N, CA, C and O atoms as a printed pandas DataFrame, in Angstrom:
     atom_number atom_name residue_name chain_id  residue_number  x_coord  y_coord  z_coord
0              1         N          MET        A               1   -7.242    0.023  -16.387
1              2        CA          MET        A               1   -8.246   -0.060  -16.254
2              3         C          MET        A               1   -8.734   -1.479  -15.236
3              4         O          MET        A               1   -8.064   -2.507  -15.323
4              5         N          ILE        A               2   -9.489   -1.440  -14.646
5              6        CA          ILE        A               2   -9.831   -2.219  -13.707
6              7         C          ILE        A               2  -10.378   -3.380  -14.367
7              8         O          ILE        A               2  -11.214   -3.356  -15.271
8              9         N          THR        A               3   -9.912   -4.266  -13.916
9             10        CA          THR        A               3  -10.844   -5.565  -14.620
10            11         C          THR        A               3  -11.714   -6.807  -13.839
11            12         O          THR        A               3  -12.498   -7.642  -14.291
12            13         N          SER        A               4  -11.292   -6.585  -12.662
13            14        CA          SER        A               4  -12.196   -7.515  -11.498
14            15         C          SER        A               4  -12.555   -6.725  -10.290
15            16         O          SER        A               4  -11.992   -5.708   -9.886
16            17         N          VAL        A               5  -13.635   -7.380   -9.741
17            18        CA          VAL        A               5  -14.084   -6.900   -8.169
18            19         C          VAL        A               5  -12.540   -6.875   -7.227
19            20         O          VAL        A               5  -12.271   -5.938   -6.474
20            21         N          LYS        A               6  -11.831   -7.800   -7.386
21            22        CA          LYS        A               6  -10.689   -7.819   -6.889
22            23         C          LYS        A               6   -9.805   -7.296   -6.841
23            24         O          LYS        A               6   -8.988   -7.277   -5.921
24            25         N          GLU        A               7   -9.787   -6.826   -7.707
25            26        CA          GLU        A               7   -8.777   -5.558   -8.408
26            27         C          GLU        A               7   -9.459   -3.969   -7.842
27            28         O          GLU        A               7   -8.899   -3.112   -7.158
28            29         N          GLU        A               8  -10.541   -3.974   -8.287
29            30        CA          GLU        A               8  -11.527   -2.917   -7.681
30            31         C          GLU        A               8  -11.146   -2.608   -6.069
31            32         O          GLU        A               8  -10.749   -1.515   -5.666
32            33         N          ALA        A               9  -11.336   -3.722   -5.290
33            34        CA          ALA        A               9  -11.401   -3.459   -3.866
34            35         C          ALA        A               9   -9.694   -3.089   -3.504
35            36         O          ALA        A               9   -9.447   -2.278   -2.612
36            37         N          ALA        A              10   -8.927   -3.550   -4.035
37            38        CA          ALA        A              10   -7.196   -3.527   -3.967
38            39         C          ALA        A              10   -6.947   -1.584   -4.193
39            40         O          ALA        A              10   -6.300   -0.738   -3.576
40            41         N          GLU        A              11   -7.818   -1.561   -5.355
41            42        CA          GLU        A              11   -7.167    0.027   -5.892
42            43         C          GLU        A              11   -7.894    0.603   -4.781
43            44         O          GLU        A              11   -7.250    1.408   -4.109
44            45         N          TYR        A              12   -8.977    0.395   -4.468
45            46        CA          TYR        A              12   -9.718    1.310   -3.244
46            47         C          TYR        A              12   -9.100    1.272   -1.821
47            48         O          TYR        A              12   -9.129    2.259   -1.087
48            49         N          ASP        A              13   -8.502    0.008   -1.439
49            50        CA          ASP        A              13   -7.531   -0.042   -0.559
50            51         C          ASP        A              13   -6.521    0.859   -0.353
51            52         O          ASP        A              13   -6.347    1.609    0.608
52            53         N          TRP        A              14   -5.826    0.702   -1.419
53            54        CA          TRP        A              14   -4.476    1.324   -1.838
54            55         C          TRP        A              14   -4.956    2.808   -1.592
55            56         O          TRP        A              14   -4.515    3.425   -0.623
56            57         N          ILE        A              15   -5.664    3.262   -2.279
57            58        CA          ILE        A              15   -6.403    4.778   -2.124
58            59         C          ILE        A              15   -6.398    5.152   -0.680
59            60         O          ILE        A              15   -5.756    6.082   -0.193
60            61         N          SER        A              16   -7.112    4.400   -0.108
61            62        CA          SER        A              16   -7.722    4.653    1.236
62            63         C          SER        A              16   -6.339    5.123    2.260
63            64         O          SER        A              16   -5.991    6.137    2.865
64            65         N          LEU        A              17   -5.748    3.558    2.012
65            66        CA          LEU        A              17   -4.249    4.148    2.605
66            67         C          LEU        A              17   -3.266    5.240    2.410
67            68         O          LEU        A              17   -2.575    5.795    3.265
68            69         N          LEU        A              18   -3.308    5.389    1.500
69            70        CA          LEU        A              18   -2.450    6.935    0.912
70            71         C          LEU        A              18   -3.329    8.099    1.760
71            72         O          LEU        A              18   -2.714    8.737    2.614
72            73         N          LEU        A              19   -4.558    8.346    1.569
73            74        CA          LEU        A              19   -5.336    9.026    1.913
74            75         C          LEU        A              19   -5.246    9.456    3.564
75            76         O          LEU        A              19   -5.365   10.521    4.170
76            77         N          LEU        A              20   -4.923    7.816    4.022
77            78        CA          LEU        A              20   -4.807    8.093    5.626
78            79         C          LEU        A              20   -3.708    8.215    6.023
79            80         O          LEU        A              20   -3.527    8.736    7.123
80            81         N          ALA        A              21   -2.651    7.775    5.252
81            82        CA          ALA        A              21   -1.096    8.072    5.375
82            83         C          ALA        A              21   -0.911    9.711    5.413
83            84         O          ALA        A              21   -0.352   10.352    6.303
84            85         N          LYS        A              22   -1.495   10.196    4.274
85            86        CA          LYS        A              22   -1.280   12.001    4.234
86            87         C          LYS        A              22   -2.110   12.436    5.680
87            88         O          LYS        A              22   -1.646   13.251    6.477
88            89         N          GLU        A              23   -3.086   11.914    5.814
89            90        CA          GLU        A              23   -3.757   12.147    7.102
90            91         C          GLU        A              23   -2.853   12.695    8.342
91            92         O          GLU        A              23   -2.710   13.788    8.889
92            93         N          ILE        A              24   -2.318   11.395    8.509
93            94        CA          ILE        A              24   -1.192   11.352    9.511
94            95         C          ILE        A              24    0.110   11.903    9.589
95            96         O          ILE        A              24    0.743   11.961   10.643
96            97         N          GLY        A              25    0.567   12.351    8.377
97            98        CA          GLY        A              25    1.799   12.869    8.114
98            99         C          GLY        A              25    3.003   11.724    7.640
99           100         O          GLY        A              25    4.200   12.011    7.604
100          101         N          VAL        A              26    2.526   10.570    7.336
101          102        CA          VAL        A              26    3.422    9.652    6.379
102          103         C          VAL        A              26    3.406   10.038    5.105
103          104         O          VAL        A              26    2.422   10.437    4.482
104          105         N          THR        A              27    4.753    9.891    4.630
105          106        CA          THR        A              27    5.094    9.864    3.376
106          107         C          THR        A              27    5.120    9.247    2.279
107          108         O          THR        A              27    5.612    8.251    2.811
108          109         N          ALA        A              28    5.013    8.882    1.006
109          110        CA          ALA        A              28    4.915    8.014    0.136
110          111         C          ALA        A              28    6.529    7.319    0.358
111          112         O          ALA        A              28    6.663    6.138    0.679
112          113         N          GLU        A              29    7.367    7.981    0.197
113          114        CA          GLU        A              29    8.484    7.440    0.954
114          115         C          GLU        A              29    8.279    6.576    1.801
115          116         O          GLU        A              29    8.261    5.365    1.579
116          117         N          GLU        A              30    8.105    7.109    2.847
117          118        CA          GLU        A              30    7.931    6.095    3.838
118          119         C          GLU        A              30    7.179    4.922    3.800
119          120         O          GLU        A              30    7.682    3.894    4.253
120          121         N          ILE        A              31    5.829    4.909    3.239
121          122        CA          ILE        A              31    4.882    3.651    2.946
122          123         C          ILE        A              31    5.837    2.638    2.120
123          124         O          ILE        A              31    5.922    1.437    2.374
124          125         N          ARG        A              32    6.642    3.400    0.949
125          126        CA          ARG        A              32    7.447    2.693   -0.352
126          127         C          ARG        A              32    8.558    1.619    0.968
127          128         O          ARG        A              32    8.646    0.392    1.027
128          129         N          ALA        A              33    9.018    2.324    1.561
129          130        CA          ALA        A              33   10.202    1.498    2.671
130          131         C          ALA        A              33    9.523    0.624    3.535
131          132         O          ALA        A              33   10.182   -0.317    3.977
132          133         N          PHE        A              34    8.331    0.733    3.874
133          134        CA          PHE        A              34    7.816   -0.175    4.816
134          135         C          PHE        A              34    7.568   -1.495    3.973
135          136         O          PHE        A              34    8.002   -2.614    4.246
136          137         N          ILE        A              35    6.711   -1.102    2.798
137          138        CA          ILE        A              35    6.443   -2.030    2.176
138          139         C          ILE        A              35    7.754   -2.797    1.506
139          140         O          ILE        A              35    7.540   -3.922    1.055
140          141         N          LYS        A              36    8.917   -2.330    1.425
141          142        CA          LYS        A              36   10.104   -3.273    0.585
142          143         C          LYS        A              36   10.602   -4.052    1.867
143          144         O          LYS        A              36   11.021   -5.207    1.793
144          145         N          GLU        A              37   10.517   -3.253    3.187
145          146        CA          GLU        A              37   10.916   -4.153    4.221
146          147         C          GLU        A              37    9.754   -5.333    4.477
147          148         O          GLU        A              37   10.173   -6.489    4.540
148          149         N          PHE        A              38    8.829   -5.184    4.574
149          150        CA          PHE        A              38    7.903   -6.400    4.599
150          151         C          PHE        A              38    8.150   -7.428    3.879
151          152         O          PHE        A              38    8.285   -8.577    4.300
152          153         N          GLN        A              39    8.249   -6.917    2.310
153          154        CA          GLN        A              39    8.744   -8.074    1.326
154          155         C          GLN        A              39    9.739   -8.610    1.728
155          156         O          GLN        A              39    9.734   -9.814    1.984
156          157         N          LEU        A              40   10.646   -7.974    1.853
157          158        CA          LEU        A              40   12.042   -8.655    2.602
158          159         C          LEU        A              40   11.855   -9.833    3.441
159          160         O          LEU        A              40   12.332  -10.963    3.345
160          161         N          GLN        A              41   11.181   -9.398    4.150
161          162        CA          GLN        A              41   10.993  -10.298    5.822
162          163         C          GLN        A              41   10.348  -11.573    5.092
163          164         O          GLN        A              41   10.851  -12.694    5.156
164          165         N          LYS        A              42    9.214  -11.276    4.416
165          166        CA          LYS        A              42    8.240  -11.967    3.942
166          167         C          LYS        A              42    8.947  -13.446    2.853
167          168         O          LYS        A              42    8.499  -14.592    2.824
168          169         N          LYS        A              43    9.959  -12.974    2.187
169          170        CA          LYS        A              43   10.881  -13.931    1.538
170          171         C          LYS        A              43   11.935  -14.333    2.261
171          172         O          LYS        A              43   12.608  -15.281    1.855
172          173         N          ALA        A              44   12.171  -13.839    3.156
173          174        CA          ALA        A              44   13.256  -14.369    4.454
174          175         C          ALA        A              44   12.681  -15.651    5.001
175          176         O          ALA        A              44   13.348  -16.646    5.281
176          177         N          ASN        A              45   11.143  -15.504    5.147
177          178        CA          ASN        A              45   10.461  -16.736    6.058
178          179         C          ASN        A              45    9.970  -17.429    5.069
179          180         O          ASN        A              45    9.354  -18.471    5.291
């Protein structure tokens, strides 16, 4: 259950990202790998 406007916006952004990725042929696994790499780089800096 969404409890705030901020969470609702984040949920909407996530769904929009997944739909766009599907449209351009990016898989969920590729998205996960990108996010994981981004998080690792963020921790390193």
